[in-house]
C-alpha positions as CSV (number, residue, x, y, z in Angstrom):
1,T,-3.8,-274.4,-17.7
2,P,-0.3,-275.8,-17.5
3,T,0.4,-279.2,-16.7
4,S,3.1,-278.3,-14.2
5,F,0.8,-276.7,-12.0
6,P,-1.7,-278.9,-9.9
7,M,-5.5,-278.7,-10.6
8,V,-7.4,-276.8,-8.0
9,G,-10.9,-278.3,-7.1
10,D,-13.5,-278.8,-4.6
11,S,-11.6,-281.0,-2.4
12,D,-9.8,-277.8,-0.8
13,D,-13.2,-276.8,0.2
14,G,-12.7,-278.1,4.1
15,T,-15.5,-279.7,6.2
16,P,-17.9,-277.2,7.8
17,E,-15.6,-277.3,10.9
18,E,-12.6,-276.9,9.2
19,Q,-14.0,-273.7,7.7
20,A,-15.2,-272.8,11.3
21,A,-11.8,-272.7,12.5
22,F,-10.2,-271.4,9.7
23,H,-12.5,-268.7,9.9
24,K,-12.0,-267.6,13.3
25,E,-8.0,-267.7,12.9
26,V,-8.3,-265.1,10.2
27,E,-10.7,-262.9,12.6
28,R,-8.1,-263.0,15.1
29,F,-5.2,-262.3,12.6
30,Y,-7.0,-259.2,11.8
31,R,-8.0,-258.6,15.3
32,E,-4.5,-258.7,16.5
33,R,-3.5,-255.9,14.0
34,G,-6.5,-253.9,15.0
35,M,-8.4,-254.3,12.2
36,D,-12.0,-255.2,11.3
37,F,-12.6,-258.8,9.2
38,K,-15.5,-258.5,6.9
39,Q,-16.6,-262.0,5.6
40,P,-15.8,-261.7,1.7
41,K,-18.2,-262.4,-1.0
42,F,-17.9,-263.8,-4.7
43,Y,-20.5,-262.9,-7.1
44,G,-22.9,-262.3,-3.6
45,H,-21.7,-265.6,-1.9
46,P,-20.0,-265.7,1.2
47,L,-16.3,-266.9,0.0
48,N,-15.0,-269.9,1.5
49,C,-11.7,-268.5,2.7
50,L,-10.1,-271.6,3.5
51,K,-10.5,-272.9,0.2
52,L,-9.0,-269.9,-1.2
53,W,-6.0,-269.9,1.2
54,R,-5.4,-273.9,0.3
55,S,-5.8,-273.1,-3.3
56,V,-3.3,-270.4,-3.6
57,I,-1.1,-272.5,-1.3
58,R,-1.4,-275.2,-3.3
59,L,-0.2,-273.6,-6.6
60,G,3.2,-272.7,-4.9
61,G,1.9,-269.6,-2.9
62,Y,0.7,-265.8,-3.8
63,D,4.0,-264.7,-5.6
64,K,3.7,-268.3,-7.7
65,V,-0.2,-267.4,-8.3
66,T,0.5,-264.1,-9.3
67,G,3.6,-264.1,-11.2
68,S,2.3,-267.2,-13.3
69,K,-1.2,-265.7,-13.7
70,L,-2.9,-268.2,-12.2
71,W,-5.6,-266.2,-10.5
72,R,-8.1,-267.5,-13.3
73,Q,-7.6,-271.1,-12.5
74,V,-8.1,-270.0,-8.7
75,G,-11.2,-267.9,-9.3
76,E,-12.8,-270.7,-11.6
77,S,-12.5,-273.2,-8.4
78,F,-15.3,-271.3,-7.2
79,H,-17.5,-272.2,-10.1
80,P,-18.6,-268.6,-11.4
81,P,-21.9,-267.8,-13.4
């Protein structure tokens, strides 16, 4: 991992209340666009979307994460098997 990028970790998890509020906001976003939101899963477990969003933002956003090939770092913060 390049030292110029901040580490992604458990501090991005959020409280259960923050996770629930974020989930409702994502559902509202999808509903306003006429789409259904289905909770994504990661290795069979519900994905913490708040943690994913915070991790990507902390690393500079989607374009930065994609351009710098940091998706592995984001994924490893979820402790895959």
